[in-house]
N, C-alpha and C positions, 0 to 999 in steps of 0.2 A: 311306474307306480303299481300297475296291476300285478307285475311279477313280484314286487315286494309284498303286496297283500297276500298273494298265493303262498309265498315262502313262509310268511308269518303264520298263516292258517295251517300249513303243513308241518310247522315246527322246524323248518330248515334254516331260518335266519339265525344270526349269531347275536341275539339280544341277550344281554347279561342279566343276572339276578344278584341281589345282595344276600350273601350267605349269613344266616344268623350266628351269633356268637357260639351257641351250643353246638354248631356243626363245623366250627373251624378245624377241629381235629380230623374231620373226614375229607379234607382237601389235600391236594398234592403239596401246596405251598407250606402247609404246616410242618412238613418234614424238613424244611430248610430254615427253620427259625433258630437263631442262636440263643437257645435257652441258657447257655453258659454265661451270657452277659445280660440276662434278664430282658431279652427281646420279647415283645408282646404284639400280637395281632390286634389291630383296632378296627380295621374295615377290610372286607374281602368281597370282591366281585368275581363271579364265575360265569363265563360264557361256555358255549359248547366246546370251544377249542382252547380257551385261555383262562388263566386266573390272575387277578390283580390284587395283591396282598399288601396292604398298607400297615406297616409296623411303626413303632416309635423310633426305629433307627433307619428305616428305608422302605423302598418299594420293591417287592419281589414279584417279578412277572414270569409266570410259568407259561411260556409261549408255545402253543400247539400249531402245527402246520395247518391242520384242519380238524373238523370234528370226528373224522373217521380214523385218522392215523393216531397211533399211540405214542409216537415220538414227541418229545417235549424238549424245549430249549429253556434253560433257566437263566434269567437275566436279573441282576440285582443292582439297584441304584441307591447307594447310601447318601442320606441327606448331607453328611459331612463333606462329600465331594461333588454332589450333584444338586445344583440349584433348581428349585421349582419356579417356573415362570409361565406367563400367558395362560392363566387358569380361566377357562370359559365353561359356562353351562348353557346348553341349548335345550329348552323345554319342548314338550311334544306339541305338535299341531293337532288339528281336529281329528284327522284319521290316523295319526302316527301312534304306534304302540310303544315307542321308545323315547327316552331322553338321552342326551349325549353330554358327557363331560370330556373336555379337552384340556391338555396342559403339556408343557415341556419340562422334562426332568433331565438335567445335564444337556446333552446334545440330541436327545431323543424326544420326538413329538409323539404323543399318544392320544388316541381318540377312542372312547369306550361307550358303546351303546348299552343302555340298561332299560329294562321294562319300566314304563311310566308309573306303574303302581309303587315303585320305590323312590319316587321323586322326593319325598320328605327326607329319606336317608341320604340321597345324593346331594341335596341342598346342604346337609351337615358336612359331608365330605368336601364339597366346594368351599365352604367357610374355612375348614381346617387347612386345606391346601393353600388357599389364598393367604391365610394368616402365616403359615410357614414361609411362603414366598416373601411376604413383607418383612418378616423377621430376618430371613437370610439376606435380603437386600440391605437392611439397616446394619447388620453385623459386618457385611462386606465393606460398606462405606466407612464404618468405624475402624476396621482393621487397616484399610488403605490410609486413612488419616493418621493412624498410629505409626505406620511405616514411614510416611512422609515426615512426621515429627522426629522420628529416630534419625532419619537421614540428615535432617537439618542440624540436630543436636550433635551428631557424630562429626559433621563437617566443621561445626563451630569449635568443638573440642580439639579437633586435629590442627586448628590454626593457632591454638594457645601454646606459646613457647614455655618450656620448662627445662632449665639447664641440668636438673638433677635426674630427668627421665629421658631415656633415649627414644628416638622415634619408633623403634621396633617395639619397645616395651609399651609405649603409649598406644600404638596400633593394636597390640595384643589385648590390652586391657579394654579398649573400646570394642573390639570384636567380641570378646567374651561377654561383655555387658549387653551388647546388641543382640547376641544370640539368645541369652537368657531372657531379655526383655521381650523379644519377639515371641518366644515360646509361651510366655505368660499371657501375652495379649492374644495370641492365636487361640489359646485354650479358652479365653474369655469370649472371643468373637466368632469362633468356628464351632457351631453347636452340633453335637452328634445326636442327642436324644430329644425328640419333640413329643414325648409322651404327655407333657403338660398341655400342649395344644390340642392333641386328640382327646384328652380327658375333658377339656373345656367345651369342645364342639361336638364330639361324637358320643361321649358317655354322660353328657349333661342331662 
């Protein structure tokens, strides 16, 4: 405990700060935004070594080995392919200087310490991430249900006899329909852009 207090007093700890919107362009993460597809930064946390940049399309993690090294590893997690789960917020204790937000994105677990003076902003981020997680879970359930419905329908159609249509032609027609139908449903249930969620909770 005393080592932690000393580290905080000397500015050696890796407690993050919430970067104001006006300073987004001064961060490393801003260089990796896909402006070509209208990607926008909604929330950005900066520690001595790392940056955690939340956009409408994904999380950009500028991963630094430590505060002294200039080496950075860029990691990107797109919401389209990386589900957010297990979103937790740990508030500060009596002598703590930081709050902590934890979540899993894809197969990666992240834990970010932020100075407690930004608790109000972190609460908004927590709400946004939790809302995204719930929507992703709901969409995944709907897509799986759609796939099962298609499997049952295809199986039933395959058992229907028709002397005028060969089995090969029938199979080809079913396959084409299934492919087209799945693409349409995947587009509906696999969401890429969560700007509406961030607008609701971050920019409200």
